[in-house]
C-alpha positions as a printed NumPy array, in Angstrom:
array([[ -84.716, -149.722,   62.468],
       [ -85.249, -148.989,   66.16 ],
       [ -88.28 , -147.267,   67.671],
       [ -86.259, -144.831,   69.748],
       [ -88.124, -141.578,   70.285],
       [ -86.601, -138.408,   71.709],
       [ -88.067, -134.998,   72.427],
       [ -86.604, -132.55 ,   69.917],
       [ -86.445, -129.072,   71.468],
       [ -86.472, -127.391,   68.065],
       [ -89.839, -128.941,   67.066],
       [ -91.134, -129.179,   70.654],
       [ -92.348, -132.731,   70.167],
       [ -91.231, -136.328,   70.399],
       [ -89.742, -137.632,   67.192],
       [ -88.482, -141.   ,   66.042],
       [ -84.702, -140.76 ,   66.091],
       [ -83.349, -141.268,   62.58 ],
       [ -79.526, -141.229,   62.614],
       [ -77.457, -139.574,   59.927],
       [ -75.162, -142.618,   59.989],
       [ -76.496, -145.581,   61.982],
       [ -72.92 , -146.882,   62.322],
       [ -71.727, -143.786,   64.19 ],
       [ -74.088, -141.621,   66.215],
       [ -72.54 , -138.216,   66.925],
       [ -73.602, -136.237,   69.99 ],
       [ -72.377, -132.992,   71.569],
       [ -73.324, -131.601,   74.995],
       [ -72.144, -128.302,   76.477],
       [ -69.847, -128.943,   79.431],
       [ -68.855, -126.851,   82.465],
       [ -66.841, -123.69 ,   82.96 ],
       [ -64.09 , -124.875,   85.297],
       [ -63.458, -122.147,   87.858],
       [ -65.134, -123.631,   90.944],
       [ -66.555, -126.859,   92.353],
       [ -69.392, -128.467,   90.393],
       [ -72.892, -127.94 ,   91.739],
       [ -75.837, -130.307,   91.554],
       [ -77.086, -128.581,   88.375],
       [ -73.759, -129.312,   86.626],
       [ -74.   , -132.892,   87.825],
       [ -77.538, -133.32 ,   86.491],
       [ -76.504, -132.298,   82.99 ],
       [ -73.507, -134.656,   83.062],
       [ -75.551, -137.593,   84.394],
       [ -78.465, -137.031,   81.991],
       [ -76.331, -136.935,   78.86 ],
       [ -74.099, -139.764,   80.06 ],
       [ -77.3  , -141.82 ,   80.413],
       [ -78.539, -140.777,   76.961],
       [ -75.17 , -141.815,   75.494],
       [ -75.339, -145.154,   77.335],
       [ -78.811, -145.767,   75.88 ],
       [ -77.588, -144.881,   72.379],
       [ -74.687, -147.312,   72.849],
       [ -77.169, -150.032,   73.743],
       [ -78.99 , -149.424,   70.445],
       [ -76.18 , -148.553,   68.019],
       [ -72.732, -150.062,   67.348],
       [ -70.803, -146.798,   67.789],
       [ -71.461, -143.459,   69.476],
       [ -69.045, -140.525,   69.443],
       [ -69.693, -138.239,   72.398],
       [ -68.151, -134.77 ,   72.754],
       [ -68.565, -132.528,   75.804],
       [ -66.429, -129.416,   75.992],
       [ -64.625, -127.633,   78.793],
       [ -64.686, -123.823,   78.976],
       [ -61.229, -122.942,   80.286],
       [ -61.114, -119.255,   79.327],
       [ -63.881, -117.025,   80.649],
       [ -64.503, -113.879,   82.708],
       [ -65.161, -115.996,   85.82 ],
       [ -61.888, -117.899,   85.402],
       [ -59.968, -114.648,   84.897],
       [ -61.574, -113.138,   88.01 ],
       [ -60.672, -116.233,   90.043],
       [ -57.084, -116.196,   88.761],
       [ -56.631, -112.56 ,   89.804],
       [ -58.12 , -113.26 ,   93.243],
       [ -55.894, -116.28 ,   93.853],
       [ -52.84 , -114.876,   92.02 ],
       [ -52.679, -117.933,   89.794],
       [ -52.763, -118.332,   86.03 ],
       [ -56.047, -119.123,   84.296],
       [ -54.533, -122.44 ,   83.262],
       [ -53.751, -123.345,   86.88 ],
       [ -57.319, -122.487,   87.926],
       [ -58.982, -124.396,   85.088],
       [ -56.71 , -127.453,   85.369],
       [ -57.331, -127.699,   89.121],
       [ -61.109, -127.612,   88.808],
       [ -61.171, -129.823,   85.72 ],
       [ -59.348, -132.544,   87.676],
       [ -61.825, -132.16 ,   90.523],
       [ -64.788, -132.182,   88.102],
       [ -63.691, -135.394,   86.359],
       [ -62.931, -137.044,   89.7  ],
       [ -66.403, -136.199,   91.01 ],
       [ -68.083, -137.337,   87.78 ],
       [ -66.294, -140.685,   88.067],
       [ -67.883, -141.13 ,   91.498],
       [ -71.273, -140.61 ,   89.807],
       [ -70.422, -143.382,   87.288],
       [ -70.204, -140.788,   84.5  ],
       [ -67.865, -141.948,   81.754],
       [ -65.317, -139.494,   80.381],
       [ -66.601, -138.346,   76.945],
       [ -64.813, -139.623,   73.847],
       [ -63.631, -136.043,   73.356],
       [ -63.403, -133.416,   76.099],
       [ -61.928, -130.448,   74.198],
       [ -60.847, -127.249,   75.926],
       [ -61.777, -123.878,   74.478],
       [ -58.14 , -122.706,   74.527],
       [ -57.188, -125.573,   72.202],
       [ -59.522, -124.255,   69.495],
       [ -58.884, -120.514,   69.54 ],
       [ -57.188, -120.521,   66.125],
       [ -60.13 , -122.417,   64.655],
       [ -62.475, -119.841,   66.193],
       [ -60.451, -116.999,   64.665],
       [ -60.71 , -118.575,   61.199],
       [ -64.444, -119.081,   61.543],
       [ -65.033, -115.554,   62.842],
       [ -62.963, -114.14 ,   59.968],
       [ -65.105, -116.085,   57.492],
       [ -68.331, -114.786,   59.054],
       [ -66.97 , -111.229,   58.89 ],
       [ -65.901, -111.614,   55.249],
       [ -69.358, -112.917,   54.335],
       [ -71.08 , -109.942,   55.985],
       [ -72.535, -111.814,   58.979],
       [ -70.24 , -110.108,   61.496],
       [ -68.833, -106.613,   61.933],
       [ -65.933, -104.908,   63.693],
       [ -66.589, -102.066,   66.089],
       [ -64.209, -100.698,   68.747],
       [ -62.036, -103.81 ,   68.529],
       [ -65.023, -106.117,   69.077],
       [ -66.289, -108.516,   66.419],
       [ -70.034, -109.026,   66.713],
       [ -72.469, -111.305,   64.97 ],
       [ -75.204, -109.339,   63.232],
       [ -78.422, -111.05 ,   64.25 ],
       [ -80.371, -109.187,   61.567],
       [ -78.313, -111.032,   58.937],
       [ -79.942, -114.308,   59.998],
       [ -83.754, -114.01 ,   59.7  ],
       [ -84.394, -117.338,   61.435],
       [ -82.533, -116.317,   64.59 ],
       [ -84.267, -117.616,   67.736],
       [ -85.784, -120.662,   66.017],
       [ -84.793, -122.871,   68.957],
       [ -85.932, -120.719,   71.885],
       [ -88.936, -119.302,   69.96 ],
       [ -88.331, -115.89 ,   71.573],
       [ -89.538, -112.611,   70.125],
       [ -86.956, -109.933,   69.324],
       [ -87.938, -108.042,   72.505],
       [ -87.437, -111.133,   74.662],
       [ -84.156, -111.878,   72.925],
       [ -82.84 , -108.473,   73.975],
       [ -84.253, -108.664,   77.507],
       [ -83.082, -112.231,   78.11 ],
       [ -79.57 , -111.93 ,   76.741],
       [ -76.724, -112.436,   79.2  ],
       [ -74.818, -109.583,   77.539],
       [ -75.804, -106.001,   78.343],
       [ -76.345, -103.485,   75.544],
       [ -72.946, -101.906,   74.909],
       [ -72.01 ,  -98.905,   72.811],
       [ -70.126, -101.056,   70.305],
       [ -73.31 , -102.912,   69.257],
       [ -75.179, -101.777,   66.17 ],
       [ -78.267, -103.656,   67.402],
       [ -78.916, -104.651,   71.039],
       [ -79.41 , -108.353,   70.178],
       [ -76.031, -108.708,   68.424],
       [ -73.55 , -110.909,   70.285],
       [ -69.781, -110.865,   70.712],
       [ -67.586, -113.267,   68.744],
       [ -64.242, -111.681,   69.684],
       [ -63.272, -109.046,   72.225],
       [ -60.041, -107.252,   73.159],
       [ -58.182, -108.446,   76.25 ],
       [ -57.346, -105.973,   78.98 ],
       [ -53.794, -105.438,   80.176],
       [ -53.841, -108.148,   82.867],
       [ -55.965, -110.65 ,   80.906],
       [ -54.854, -113.573,   78.735],
       [ -55.385, -113.367,   75.008],
       [ -54.286, -114.343,   71.517],
       [ -53.104, -112.42 ,   68.488],
       [ -55.792, -112.054,   65.841],
       [ -56.582, -109.942,   62.76 ],
       [ -58.456, -107.61 ,   65.143],
       [ -55.719, -107.283,   67.747],
       [ -54.838, -109.062,   70.991],
       [ -57.983, -110.56 ,   72.492],
       [ -60.072, -113.644,   73.149],
       [ -63.196, -115.317,   71.774],
       [ -66.711, -114.821,   73.048],
       [ -68.288, -117.769,   74.82 ],
       [ -70.854, -118.527,   72.096],
       [ -68.222, -119.287,   69.459],
       [ -66.366, -122.082,   71.23 ],
       [ -69.054, -124.782,   71.035],
       [ -69.853, -123.979,   67.399],
       [ -66.151, -124.326,   66.52 ],
       [ -65.458, -127.485,   68.542],
       [ -68.631, -129.342,   67.539],
       [ -68.07 , -128.508,   63.871],
       [ -64.376, -129.468,   63.887],
       [ -64.674, -132.722,   65.845],
       [ -68.042, -134.115,   64.755],
       [ -68.447, -132.338,   61.39 ],
       [ -71.832, -130.985,   60.387],
       [ -74.546, -131.952,   60.473],
       [ -74.27 , -134.204,   63.53 ],
       [ -77.094, -136.057,   65.251],
       [ -77.763, -134.552,   68.688],
       [ -76.809, -131.346,   70.474],
       [ -77.645, -131.088,   74.153],
       [ -77.239, -129.13 ,   77.351],
       [ -79.132, -127.544,   80.202],
       [ -82.435, -125.775,   79.547],
       [ -80.819, -122.426,   80.397],
       [ -78.6  , -122.75 ,   77.301],
       [ -81.425, -122.702,   74.729],
       [ -81.207, -118.919,   74.685],
       [ -78.897, -117.32 ,   73.934],
       [ -76.104, -119.905,   73.702],
       [ -77.688, -122.533,   71.464],
       [ -79.569, -119.998,   69.341],
       [ -76.209, -118.304,   68.772],
       [ -74.515, -121.554,   67.811],
       [ -77.196, -122.288,   65.212],
       [ -76.907, -118.78 ,   63.765],
       [ -73.124, -119.   ,   63.41 ],
       [ -73.129, -122.479,   61.89 ],
       [ -75.927, -121.881,   59.376],
       [ -74.333, -118.646,   58.194],
       [ -70.829, -120.129,   58.142],
       [ -72.084, -122.914,   55.857],
       [ -74.194, -120.469,   53.836],
       [ -77.293, -122.505,   54.702],
       [ -79.413, -119.811,   56.304],
       [ -82.673, -121.617,   55.543],
       [ -81.561, -125.012,   56.841],
       [ -81.307, -124.977,   60.632],
       [ -80.769, -128.758,   60.613],
       [ -77.462, -128.225,   58.799],
       [ -75.797, -127.952,   62.231],
       [ -77.545, -130.517,   64.485],
       [ -80.606, -132.609,   63.66 ],
       [ -81.981, -133.004,   67.191],
       [ -81.719, -130.786,   70.274],
       [ -82.147, -132.155,   73.795],
       [ -82.283, -130.148,   77.043],
       [ -82.423, -131.231,   80.674],
       [ -84.594, -129.358,   83.18 ],
       [ -83.462, -127.145,   86.052],
       [ -82.646, -128.279,   89.56 ],
       [ -84.82 , -126.406,   92.042],
       [ -84.332, -125.756,   95.76 ],
       [ -87.508, -124.892,   97.662],
       [ -89.259, -124.604,   94.281],
       [ -86.783, -121.96 ,   93.091],
       [ -84.289, -122.517,   90.293],
       [ -80.844, -123.098,   91.747],
       [ -78.679, -120.089,   90.869],
       [ -75.747, -118.095,   92.184],
       [ -77.831, -114.896,   92.229],
       [ -80.273, -116.497,   94.697],
       [ -77.433, -117.88 ,   96.803],
       [ -78.935, -121.386,   96.83 ],
       [ -76.158, -123.303,   95.072],
       [ -75.73 , -126.868,   96.321],
       [ -72.207, -128.206,   95.746],
       [ -71.771, -131.79 ,   94.642],
       [ -68.668, -132.27 ,   96.806],
       [ -70.682, -131.734,  100.   ],
       [ -72.999, -134.62 ,   99.134],
       [ -70.161, -136.885,   98.006],
       [ -68.678, -136.54 ,  101.488],
       [ -71.775, -138.225,  102.902],
       [ -73.395, -140.339,  100.178],
       [ -72.251, -142.901,   97.67 ],
       [ -72.091, -141.31 ,   94.227],
       [ -74.5  , -143.902,   92.867],
       [ -77.182, -142.648,   95.264],
       [ -76.663, -139.096,   93.984],
       [ -76.763, -140.299,   90.37 ],
       [ -80.033, -142.145,   90.952],
       [ -81.519, -139.099,   92.671],
       [ -80.547, -136.939,   89.671],
       [ -82.392, -139.378,   87.391],
       [ -85.471, -139.656,   89.626],
       [ -87.435, -136.995,   87.724],
       [ -87.777, -137.147,   83.944],
       [ -84.736, -135.447,   82.445],
       [ -86.819, -132.668,   80.829],
       [ -88.671, -131.878,   84.059],
       [ -87.497, -129.735,   86.976],
       [ -85.822, -131.739,   89.736],
       [ -86.668, -130.674,   93.293],
       [ -83.521, -131.369,   95.331],
       [ -84.235, -132.392,   98.946],
       [ -82.783, -134.637,  101.64 ],
       [ -85.866, -136.847,  101.386],
       [ -85.116, -137.376,   97.675],
       [ -81.627, -138.626,   98.573],
       [ -82.987, -140.91 ,  101.3  ],
       [ -85.673, -142.279,   99.01 ],
       [ -83.097, -142.934,   96.269],
       [ -80.868, -144.819,   98.685],
       [ -83.775, -146.932,   99.91 ],
       [ -84.71 , -147.897,   96.347],
       [ -81.131, -148.865,   95.528],
       [ -80.903, -150.854,   98.783],
       [ -83.979, -152.806,   97.724],
       [ -82.49 , -153.732,   94.358],
       [ -79.111, -154.595,   95.86 ],
       [ -80.951, -156.992,   98.186],
       [ -82.346, -158.67 ,   95.057],
       [ -78.885, -158.776,   93.483],
       [ -77.564, -160.399,   96.655],
       [ -80.029, -163.253,   96.105],
       [ -78.717, -163.542,   92.526],
       [ -75.036, -163.262,   93.417],
       [ -74.178, -166.84 ,   92.439],
       [ -75.853, -166.523,   89.045],
       [ -73.29 , -165.972,   86.274],
       [ -74.169, -164.122,   83.072],
       [ -72.242, -163.074,   79.977],
       [ -72.032, -159.423,   78.989],
       [ -72.986, -160.21 ,   75.391],
       [ -76.194, -161.788,   76.73 ],
       [ -77.56 , -158.506,   78.049],
       [ -80.81 , -157.363,   76.465],
       [ -83.946, -155.495,   77.47 ],
       [ -87.331, -157.226,   77.447],
       [ -89.881, -155.521,   75.223],
       [ -91.688, -153.969,   78.194],
       [ -88.521, -152.145,   79.292],
       [ -87.46 , -151.277,   75.771],
       [ -90.751, -149.432,   75.315],
       [ -89.995, -147.36 ,   78.435],
       [ -86.395, -146.479,   77.632],
       [ -87.132, -145.835,   73.954],
       [ -89.941, -143.44 ,   74.913],
       [ -87.66 , -140.43 ,   75.481],
       [ -85.916, -142.2  ,   78.389],
       [ -88.971, -142.839,   80.57 ],
       [ -87.143, -144.165,   83.643],
       [ -90.174, -143.856,   85.909],
       [ -92.19 , -146.362,   83.846],
       [ -89.138, -148.596,   83.621],
       [ -89.051, -148.876,   87.415],
       [ -92.749, -149.671,   87.576],
       [ -91.909, -152.734,   85.492],
       [ -88.754, -153.542,   87.49 ],
       [ -90.624, -153.392,   90.782],
       [ -93.201, -155.754,   89.332],
       [ -90.679, -158.403,   88.299],
       [ -88.681, -158.357,   91.551],
       [ -91.926, -158.905,   93.507],
       [ -92.776, -161.931,   91.375],
       [ -91.648, -164.977,   93.399],
       [ -91.582, -167.119,   90.249],
       [ -88.497, -165.208,   89.112],
       [ -86.506, -166.657,   92.032],
       [ -87.61 , -170.312,   91.81 ],
       [ -85.345, -171.681,   89.078],
       [ -81.828, -170.862,   87.91 ],
       [ -83.237, -170.094,   84.458],
       [ -85.633, -167.496,   85.88 ],
       [ -82.941, -166.068,   88.147],
       [ -80.563, -165.762,   85.201],
       [ -83.182, -163.954,   83.144],
       [ -83.898, -161.54 ,   86.022],
       [ -80.209, -160.807,   86.524],
       [ -79.747, -160.191,   82.782],
       [ -82.495, -157.579,   82.937],
       [ -81.013, -155.828,   85.992],
       [ -77.505, -155.804,   84.504],
       [ -78.809, -154.385,   81.229],
       [ -80.502, -151.619,   83.203],
       [ -77.215, -151.178,   85.07 ],
       [ -75.381, -150.536,   81.788],
       [ -77.939, -147.971,   80.617],
       [ -78.566, -146.095,   83.876],
       [ -75.083, -146.359,   85.409],
       [ -76.38 , -147.981,   88.623],
       [ -75.888, -151.379,   90.322],
       [ -72.146, -151.026,   89.721],
       [ -71.142, -152.454,   93.11 ],
       [ -71.323, -155.993,   94.329],
       [ -74.003, -156.368,   97.031],
       [ -71.243, -157.059,   99.55 ],
       [ -69.471, -153.786,   98.667],
       [ -72.738, -151.871,   98.732],
       [ -73.901, -152.967,  102.166],
       [ -70.454, -152.985,  103.746],
       [ -70.346, -149.221,  103.301],
       [ -72.64 , -148.963,  106.315],
       [ -69.943, -150.417,  108.577],
       [ -66.825, -149.172,  106.815],
       [ -64.472, -148.064,  109.588],
       [ -61.784, -146.569,  107.348],
       [ -60.076, -143.407,  108.584],
       [ -61.885, -141.407,  105.898],
       [ -65.349, -142.584,  106.995],
       [ -64.536, -142.086,  110.671],
       [ -63.528, -138.488,  109.909],
       [ -66.831, -137.919,  108.07 ],
       [ -68.827, -139.315,  110.998],
       [ -66.922, -137.237,  113.555],
       [ -67.324, -134.087,  111.446],
       [ -71.093, -134.625,  111.124],
       [ -71.429, -135.193,  114.882],
       [ -69.487, -131.991,  115.572],
       [ -71.708, -130.027,  113.135],
       [ -74.774, -131.462,  114.861],
       [ -73.438, -130.465,  118.291],
       [ -72.959, -126.877,  117.078],
       [ -76.452, -126.86 ,  115.527],
       [ -77.997, -128.024,  118.824],
       [ -76.056, -125.399,  120.791],
       [ -77.411, -122.752,  118.408],
       [ -80.914, -124.226,  118.79 ],
       [ -80.984, -124.971,  115.047],
       [ -82.934, -128.19 ,  115.597],
       [ -83.987, -128.522,  111.959],
       [ -80.34 , -128.717,  110.871],
       [ -79.568, -131.064,  113.783],
       [ -82.338, -133.415,  112.617],
       [ -81.013, -133.356,  109.041],
       [ -77.522, -134.216,  110.298],
       [ -78.944, -137.073,  112.388],
       [ -80.585, -138.448,  109.21 ],
       [ -77.28 , -138.213,  107.346],
       [ -75.592, -140.177,  110.138],
       [ -78.378, -142.752,  110.076],
       [ -77.792, -143.205,  106.339],
       [ -74.153, -143.979,  107.156],
       [ -75.313, -146.692,  109.526],
       [ -74.727, -144.656,  112.685],
       [ -77.098, -144.366,  115.661],
       [ -76.832, -141.191,  117.793],
       [ -77.533, -141.265,  121.53 ],
       [ -77.793, -137.91 ,  123.329],
       [ -77.146, -138.072,  127.078],
       [ -76.173, -135.922,  130.063],
       [ -72.509, -136.751,  129.451],
       [ -72.643, -135.759,  125.813],
       [ -73.202, -137.614,  122.545],
       [ -72.491, -141.284,  122.068],
       [ -72.812, -143.208,  118.822],
       [ -72.817, -146.83 ,  117.692],
       [ -73.244, -148.779,  114.494],
       [ -76.813, -149.695,  113.63 ],
       [ -77.542, -153.416,  113.627]])
C-alpha cells in the first residue's frame, strides 16, 4: 500500500489515504457556475484538483473524476434577462469558454462534467424522499431542509449555530421555520425557467445539485470530495446533511465522502478576491499575455491549502523558473524515454505523497539540475529526463518542446502582433494619464513577450529582445 497522505478537512489533520476500492478511486470537486468568464480563483480550484487527480493516477490504476457545472442559477437567470438570451445559451457560451481556457492551463476535462439541469428529476426524487422521511418541509411553495433534524450538522465547518446563521448565503425568509434551514426547491417566477414537481413549477436550490450528481455518478460512499475553501460552509455542510439523512445514516458522516479537500483563497493585496470588493482578476486577461503553463505554475506556487497572493511578480517568477527547466530539457532533447518508464525517485515521492508538497519537490529538482554529474553520461541524462517527465505528468507542466517554448518569444503571428500592439497602446494611454505604475507593469508584460520598448521624441519604438 502507498504512503500517500492528504489533509482531511473533516478531521483537520493529515491522514494516510486508504481507498474504498484501490482499483477505482472516485473523486468529486465542485465546478463553476457558468454565467461569466472564469476568474483566477476558479482557475486555482480547477488546477489544484486536476493536479490531485494526476497524482492519484500516478499511484492507482484507475481514477474516476467528476466535476459539475451549475447551469441554472440566479446569476445565470439575471444574465439571460439582461442579454435577452435563454439560460441555456448563456451557460453553453461560458461553458465552452471555460473548457477552452482550462485546456490552455493543461487541465484535463473531467471523466464526467454533469450539468445541474440534467439531474433535476433525480433532485426531485431525492427531495421527495427527504420530505417523506421528515427531514424537509413545505412552506409557501418552498421545500426546506430542517437542520434541526440532523444533530451533526456543521461537522465539516465546525461552526456554532450562531455562526451558521450569520454565515449563510441565504437570508432569513418568512418561509423558514428556523433561520439555519436551507432551500431544496423553490418556485420559479413568471419569467424564470423551471420544472414541474410535486410542489409546483420551480427549480432546485443550489445545495442539492452536487449531492444528487455525486451520489448518482460515483455512488456513496466515494473517496474524496473537494472544492474551494469558501464551500465548506454552507455548501459542503449541506451536502453532508442531505446525503446522511437520505441514506438514513445520520451518525455516519463518512457515508457520503471519506475525505474532504479544500484549496485556499486567491488574495489580491492581501484581501480575498471577491466580486463584492471589486478585485476580480479574469483568467482571459492573463491568457492574452502569458502562456497558460506559466499561469498554471503560478497557481501551484503556494501550497494548495494556503492563500495564494496573486501579483505580477509571481507570474514573472513562475516564468523564469519554467524557463530554467526548459533550458535543462533543451540539453536533454536528444534523449529518448518510454512513457512506461516514468517513475519518481524516493526523494520526490516523499514530497508529492506528503499532501502534495510541491515546494519541497522543487528544492530536490533544483538540486539535481545543478548537479553536473547528471549531464555527463547518457544513462544519467536519461534518468534526469525520466524524473522531469514524471513531474510533468503529475504537475501538468513541461508540456512543450523546448523549441516551442522559447520560440514564443519571437512568434510573429498576427495574433501575437495584435497583443503587442494593444499592450503598447494601453501603455501610451497610461503614460498620457501619468499612471506610471501601470505603464511600468505593461512594459514588464511586453518584456516577458520578448519585446524591448524604446521611448523617444518621435514616439514609441519596439524591437525583439536578443
